[in-house]
N, C-alpha and C positions, 0 to 999 in steps of 0.2 A: 368204634363210631365215635368220630371226633367232635366233641362238645364245645370244643372251644372256638371263639368267633375271631374273624379278623381282627388284627389292631384297627382301631376307628381311622378313618380318614383323616387326610392331612385338612381337610376343608374343616372336620368338625374339633379336630383338636389342637390345630396350629393357635398358638397363642402368646401373648405378651405377657410375660409374668407380672402380675398387679398391674395390668394396663402399662398403657406409656407413662411412665413415672416421669415427673417432672421434677426436675433438682435444680434449685435456683440456685446453688453455690457451685455449679461446673460447668465450664464452656469450653469450646474448641475452636480451632483455627488451622486450616489447612493450607499447606504449601502451594496449592493450586489457586487459590483464590484468597492470597493475599491483598490486605487492604492497601488504602492509595493514600498518599499525600503527596503534593507538588514540593520538587526540589528541582535545583537547578545542577545538580551532579548529573552527569553525561550516564552513568551507570552507579547503580545504589542497591544494596542488598542488605536487608536487617532481619535478624534471625533469632529465636529465643534458645539460649545454649542448651537448657534442660531437656526442651522438647521437640526442637528442631522444626518448630512453627515459624514460618516465613511470614514477616509482617510487610515488607515492603521488598519487593521486586521490580526494577528498572531496568533494564537490559541487562538483567543479571548473568544472562548465558553467554553476552555477546564477548569476543575477545577483545582485549585492549591492551596497552602498553601500560606495563606496573609500575616503570621505572623504580626507585627504590623500595617498594612494595615486595621487589624480588627477595630482599635480604632477611623478610621472614621464612622464606623458603632455605636459604643457607643458613638459618640459625636453627631452624628444625633439623638439619643435616647434623649439624654440630650436638645438637643437644640429644640426639639419638645414638650417636657416639659415646657421648658420656653417660647416660643411662646404661648402654649396652657394657659398659667398664673397658673400652677401647682406648679413650681418653679420660683426662681429669684436667679439673682446672688449673693444675698445676702445671700441666706439661706446655711444653712452648713449640711454637713453629718460628720457622726462619721467613725474614722479610727479602724478597726478591726484587731485584731492580725494576721487574714488570709492575709488582705491588705498589714498590714505593713512589714511583713516577707515575700511577694512575691519578688522573685531574679528577674534577667536581668534588663532593665533601668528603673529608679524609678526618683519621684519628689522627696523623701526623707519627706513623711510625718511622722509624729510621732504618736506611738498606742497610743489608747483613746484620741485622739485629736477629734476637731472638723473642720475642714476645709471649706472655702467657695466655693462655685460652681464658683466662678470667678476665684480662684486659681486653682481648679480642673481643670477647662477645661484650663489653660494655660501649667497646669501640664501632660495633657495628649498629648495637641498638641504639645506644644514647646517641652516638655522634653520626651514624650513619655513614661511616667512613668506607668509601671503595678499597682504598687502600686493605683496610683490614678483610674486607669480603675476599679479597683476592690472596690474603695471605691464608685466609682459612680454607679457599678452595684447592689451593696448592699444596697445602700441608695435608690437606685429607685425601686428595685424589692424585697429584702430583700435577696436575695442569688445570687451570680453569675450564676449559673445553670440556676434558674428562668428567669434571665436577658438576657441568650444568647437564652433562647425559645424565649422571645419576642422580640430580634433583628430579629430572622429568619421570626416570624410574619410580624414586620414591613418591612424587606426586600421585602418579598411577595408584600405586599401591595403598595411599593414605584415601583415595577417592577423589582425588582432582581430576576430571574426566577429559577436561579441554587442554588445560594450561601447557605450555612447552618454555624450557627454560634455555638460553643459549650463553647464560653468564650467571655472574652470582652475586653481581653488584645492581642489576637493572638499566647497565649502560645500554641505551637504545641501539638494537641488533635485529636484523629480519629474521621474523619468525619467532622472536622472543615477545609470547603474548599469554595474559592471564584472563579469567573471567571473575568477575567481583564473587559469582557464587563459589569458584574454586577457592577463592582467598578466605571467605567465610570457613571454609572446610577446614583449611589449612591453621586458621585462627584457633578453631575448635580444638581438632588434633593436639594442638601445641599447647593448650590449656591443660586437657584431658590427659595427655599422653605424660607432660614432664610437669608436674604440680608445685616439685619441690625446685625446679629451673625458671619457671615463668615468671618468676618475682625481678628476673632482670627486667623485666619490660616495664616495670614500675619505676626504675630508677630515674633520677629527675637531674641529674647531673654528672659529669664524669671529667676527670682531670688526667691527662695523658702529655708527654713531656713538656710538662709546664703549662698548657695550654687548657684551658676549661671551657668546657661546651655543655649546654643545655640541651636535653631531650626535645627533641622535634614534634615530639605528640603536643599538639597546640590545648589537647583537652586533659593532659595530664595534670593532677593538683588543681584544676578550674571547673571540672564537669564533676557533680556529684560519682561517685562510684568508680570512674576510670581509672584503670591500673595497666593500661594498654592500648594499642601496640605500635603502629609504624605508620610512618609518611613517605609519601613518594613527590617527586616531580621532575619533571622533563618539558622543554617548549612543547613537545608533539602530545606526550602524555597529559598535560596538564597537572592541577595538582589533586594527590589522590590521598586516602586517610581509612586505615584498617584501625578500628576503634573497639574494646569492649568495655563494659561496665557492670559493675555489680550493685544493686541497690535492693535491700530487705530480704535479700537470699535468692532474688533473680537475677540472673545474668543475660545480657544481650550483645550481640555480637554486630556489627556496623562495618560495611564496608561502601565508601563512595570514592569515585573517581571522577577524571576529566572536569575538575572545578579549574575557576579562573585565577584566583588569587589563594594567598595563604589566608586571608581573612572570610573568604568564601569558606574555604575549608573548614576553619575553625566554627563557625556560625552554622553551617549545615550541619557540622557532625553533632553539635549542640542540639541544633532542634530536633535531629532525627531520632537520636537517644532519649531525649524528653519526652517525643512523642510517642515513641514506643512503651517506656515505660509508664505514662500516662494513661493512655487507651487500651492497651492489652494489660492481662494479668494471667497468671495461672492458677489452674483450680485443682485440687487434689482427688479424685472421685474414689479410688481404691487403692489400697496396698498390696503387695504380692501375698496370696494366700488368704487375703479377705473373702469371707463368703458374699457373695452378691445378691444370690435369689437361690430357690429351690424348683425343681423341674420334677414333675409327676412322671411316673415308674408304672409300665405296664407289666403286668404276673412277676414282678419281683418281691423279694422279701421283705421290702419295705416301700411304703407308697410313695415317697418323695426322696431327692438325692439334693443337697446342698451343691452348689455351683461356687468355684472359685476361680480367680483370675491368677495366671503364672506371673503377673507384672504389675509394678507398681503403675498406675495409670493416670497422669497427670497432662494436663490440656490446658494451652493458649488460647483466650478467645477475648473477642473484643469487649471490654466492660459492659458495654450497653446492651449487648444482647443475651446475658447470662441469663437475665428472668425468662425467655423463649426458649431454652434448651430443652431437648428431651432426651431422656435414657431409657432403654427399654431391654429387656432380655428376649430373645427371641429362641425359639426350638421347635422342632416337629415334636408334635408328643400326643398322649405317653410316651415316653421312651421305653423300648423293649427291653428288658432284661434278657440276658445279666450285663451288668456294666461293670467294666474295672475302672479303679481309683485312677484320678489322671487322666480319663477317657474325655476327649471333646465332644462336649453332647449340647451345646448352645452358645449364642453368641449374644455380648454386649453390642448395641448401638446407640451410636452419639449423634443427634441430628443438631444441627445449628442453621437458623436463618442463613438463605443465600450460600451455603456450605457444602461441600460433599460429605454424605455420613460417613463416620468413622466406624470400623468394627473391630471387636478384640476376641479372642477365643473365650471360652468358660470351659471348665472342667469338671467334671466329678470329684468330688472330694473324698468322697468314699467308694469302696466297690458295691455292688448290689447283686446278689445272687438269683437267679429264676426260682421260682417257686416249682415247689414238687406238684406230683400231677395231681392229686388231692387238692393241693391249693390252687392250681391253675383252673381246676373243675370248679371250685368254690367261686373263683374270681371268673371264669364265663358266666356262672350261673348269676352273680351278684352283677355284672353287667346288661345281661338278657333283659334282669328284672328293672334295675334301677338306672343303667345307663354309666357312664363316666367310667373313672379309673378304678384301680384296685386299692387305691390309700385308705 
């Protein structure tokens, strides 16, 4: 005769551990509900480097001409080869006549000369040299067309879903298009993938062939924390900027395109970065393996099990909303034993006003064995007499 009752109903035992816990020090901003600020940029995308929270998205997925912002991808391709060991900073590339005669912004390399990769990096980042970009393209892939094809392939590989490259410079070409979102992905990957090489983006000035040129990034050295990345301009693309800044341990990435002047590019870049740092902050809820709460167990050799997270949980949220954020642990319980260590048994839910809820899995810290027959009978009797779990 089976004296063990069935597991109590979901309606009876579904609960929020400790209720809906209100945490005044944690908030969240989701990409689907980016906040708004007016900007004259045609496209603008502002994202937190650590959390991926999108703070501003104005036409961020629209295709647009990148102009010299293209060279961020050219540099990424070069950095990638330096990292994997196929190239070094001391290696040289030959300057073809095609590269030497290219118009627009120039590093002023000499035809038939050999230029070190170290110098070419400076020539592309600091001086925005079209000639330097073509030298790199030809040195890596043989032709600029072949290199552009590789650029697009690499773009897909690193998460740039829409951008297509037709050259290494950003010279206007049919089909040569990017999105502001994709450029933010490229900026993030550059910083993350090449922490030792990214420092080149902070160089304020470079002299080559006796010609001294300053970095075209208008915020470098003038806006707090800005340490890269790149500008671009053509008549049809307008003035564009990808900039990143780090303040008090927090980094933002900004892409702003389609502005009308160098002054607009500078003032809008400054304004949007300042706004992002001022209006939002990062809040650290839990570290990996932290015990978040505990869950009731049904017919186990212990009445509760600790719940842990398998990741650091850091959220970016508007500062004004943090007092209204709710964090809760949800599970259907009591949870029937046996339970394995590391088994997902609950969910951490974070709710911010006017935002979609965010969810994070929670896992049993330790295993729980099922009670033997005698123990299960005792638990059943206890439940029939007193109700509740066997804890």
